[in-house]
DRENFIVO-704244 format. One line per 3 residues: number of its first residue (from 1); their letters; for each residue x, y, z of N, C-alpha, C. Coordinates in steps of 0.001 Angstrom, whole numbers, plus 500000, padded with zeros to 6 digits. Each point is the difference from the previous one (the first is absolute). Example, Ala and Ser with C-alpha at 12.3 -4.5 7.8 and 13.67 -1.06 7.14 Angstrom:
<sites>
1 = as = 513190 494310 507800 499110 501190 500000 500900 501200 500000 ~ 499650 501050 499280 500820 501190 500060 499230 501090 500730 $
</sites>
This chain:
<sites>
1 = msd = 414712 802275 694772 498832 500320 499186 498941 500594 500910 ~ 499508 501176 499661 498966 500619 500802 498642 499480 499588 ~ 499060 500046 500952 498652 499510 499730 499314 500795 498904 $
4 = snq = 500379 501269 499833 499346 500827 498984 500375 499549 498589 ~ 501154 499374 499817 500421 499519 498687 499497 498591 499705 ~ 499622 499261 501016 499621 498613 499830 498825 499820 499030 $
7 = peq = 498914 500744 500099 498919 499817 499022 500452 500275 498564 ~ 500840 500995 499814 500494 500325 498657 500899 498889 499476 ~ 500843 499451 500871 500878 498898 499593 499188 498764 499636 $
10 = kkd = 498978 499716 500792 499129 498860 499693 499288 500219 498675 ~ 499552 501214 499777 499329 500343 498745 500940 499775 498822 ~ 501251 500444 500141 500992 499820 498928 500314 498522 499773 $
13 = mla = 500169 499248 501091 500304 498578 499876 498847 499256 499319 ~ 498780 500341 500373 498831 499360 499398 499887 500376 498531 ~ 500280 501244 499666 499962 500435 498601 501037 499246 499175 $
16 = qli = 501188 499784 500563 501042 499249 499299 499588 498540 499809 ~ 499394 499405 501021 499533 498621 499903 498934 499876 498918 ~ 499039 500917 499993 498929 499982 499002 500588 500158 498602 $
19 = ssl = 500926 500912 499840 500624 500226 498693 500742 498759 499514 ~ 500761 499387 500885 500743 498788 499658 499047 498867 499634 ~ 498944 499837 500787 499025 498946 499718 499289 500254 498673 $
22 = kqe = 499686 501250 499706 499329 500321 498752 500877 499648 498809 ~ 501283 500337 500077 500914 499694 498904 500102 498489 499800 ~ 500165 499270 501104 500115 498548 499889 498703 499394 499471 $
25 = rde = 498870 500506 500476 498684 499541 499549 499842 500212 498504 ~ 500371 501168 499520 499872 500311 498574 500856 499074 499139 ~ 501230 499736 500451 500899 499116 499252 499447 498576 499947 $
28 = ial = 499497 499522 501131 499453 498642 500054 498728 499902 499172 ~ 499161 501019 500064 498760 499994 499219 500296 499847 498519 ~ 501003 500690 499524 500379 499903 498594 500458 498583 499659 $
31 = kih = 500842 499427 500854 500482 498643 499745 498859 498986 500012 ~ 499087 500139 500932 498860 499084 500063 499136 500161 498758 ~ 499792 501232 499599 499207 500264 498795 500635 499345 498777 $
34 = lgk = 501308 499952 499966 500711 499450 498852 500147 498474 500055 ~ 499616 499377 501063 500213 498555 500063 499387 499329 501202 ~ 500678 499550 500883 499747 499302 501245 498552 499995 500539 $
37 = edl = 499113 499344 499313 498603 499907 500439 499860 499242 501324 ~ 500930 499086 500283 499916 499205 501221 500157 500852 501264 ~ 500504 501199 499864 500168 500891 501151 498826 500968 500168 $
40 = kde = 499028 499894 499133 498899 500960 499992 499212 500016 501318 ~ 499717 498833 500582 499256 499963 501263 500752 500713 501119 ~ 501285 499694 500105 500824 500661 501025 500025 501505 499755 $
43 = wek = 500110 500384 498748 500023 501417 499636 498695 500681 500404 ~ 498883 499362 499745 498707 500607 500330 499848 500218 501500 ~ 500522 499076 500810 499974 500182 501458 500852 501202 500404 $
46 = lea = 501200 500082 499423 500876 501130 500320 499415 501311 499495 ~ 499363 499962 498865 499386 501214 499441 498906 500522 500933 ~ 499216 499094 500581 498965 500408 500952 500639 500632 501242 $
49 = rwn = 501103 499418 500484 500705 500575 501147 500595 501363 499650 ~ 500519 500129 498779 500556 501272 499531 498924 501081 500012 ~ 498851 499659 499459 498905 500974 499958 499583 500410 501405 $
52 = qln = 499958 499036 500918 499644 500316 501382 501062 500895 500643 ~ 501268 499698 499743 501076 500831 500546 499879 501428 499493 ~ 499756 500157 498721 499849 501358 499453 498801 500712 500596 $
55 = ddy = 498894 499290 500178 498816 500604 500611 500293 500460 501431 ~ 500783 499196 500728 500343 500347 501384 501090 501066 500059 ~ 500898 499992 499021 501153 500896 500011 499614 501452 499757 $
58 = epa = 499126 500240 499065 499666 501386 499651 499512 500816 501199 ~ 499013 499520 500772 499594 500798 501173 501123 500138 501034 ~ 500791 498932 500172 501095 500058 500976 501056 501004 499562 $
61 = kka = 500256 500059 498705 500995 500944 499478 499564 501434 500282 ~ 498724 500261 499836 499483 501355 500202 499961 500390 501469 ~ 499891 499002 500854 499908 500283 501434 501203 499439 500747 $
64 = aae = 501165 500042 499394 501194 499368 500566 500311 500488 501411 ~ 499791 501247 500248 500325 500534 501323 499114 499387 501080 ~ 498768 499629 499623 499078 499434 500982 499966 498479 499951 $
67 = tad = 500690 499396 499054 499929 498558 499834 500608 499297 501204 ~ 499237 499101 500570 500464 499252 501166 501017 498945 499577 ~ 500836 499615 500938 501022 498999 499723 499399 498690 499523 $
70 = dvw = 498839 499610 500540 499418 498724 499583 499542 500040 498542 ~ 499539 501142 499529 499629 500139 498590 501250 499920 499143 ~ 501055 500678 500417 501283 499962 499294 500488 498560 499899 $
73 = qal = 499972 499285 501128 500480 498620 500018 499147 499105 499101 ~ 498690 500212 499991 499116 499196 499155 500295 500233 498520 ~ 500183 501256 499611 500309 500306 498603 501368 499430 499616 $
76 = klv = 500962 500094 500892 501326 499456 499724 499936 498487 499867 ~ 499212 499343 500839 499858 498548 499932 499424 499567 498650 ~ 498958 500681 499561 499412 499671 498698 501027 500239 498898 $
79 = gde = 500728 501093 500092 501045 500281 499016 501055 498912 499971 ~ 500406 499540 501173 500997 498931 500076 499450 498691 499418 ~ 498720 499712 500257 499372 498800 499437 499963 500081 498481 $
82 = lks = 499667 501163 499485 499982 500188 498550 501393 499825 499415 ~ 500979 500586 500637 501378 499887 499517 500418 498534 499932 ~ 499692 499243 501032 500328 498579 500040 499269 499241 498888 $
85 = gfq = 498732 500302 499812 499228 499352 498941 500530 500335 498619 ~ 500361 501265 499792 500568 500410 498707 501319 499271 499742 ~ 500818 499869 501037 501272 499301 499840 499780 498536 499649 $
88 = kir = 499000 499387 500613 499669 498600 499721 499608 499833 498526 ~ 499160 500893 499517 499575 499936 498598 501187 500273 499085 ~ 500795 501009 500337 501162 500339 499155 500926 498793 499852 $
91 = ksl = 500221 499254 501076 500856 498807 499933 499401 498929 499094 ~ 498678 499975 499888 499334 499001 499168 499961 500392 498528 ~ 500295 501264 499702 499944 500467 498612 501222 499593 499218 $
</sites>
């Protein structure tokens, strides 16, 4: 893998993670809306993290070529935390 492709690959991987998280988030939101009030607090925490990830992701997506590895790692970490939280809620549904 050449260094010139690395920013583009990271951009694609992050876009796939965001897309996957959005789909899972939407499915869980519908289920929570239809029932499971006991999961609402956990959902609200994850929703705040989701909003923060999106706020951080948009500028990084536009500047992918200049995005530093530490920013990439931070966004990926938040994405992984969200994925884990979504899975936890999904198991409780």
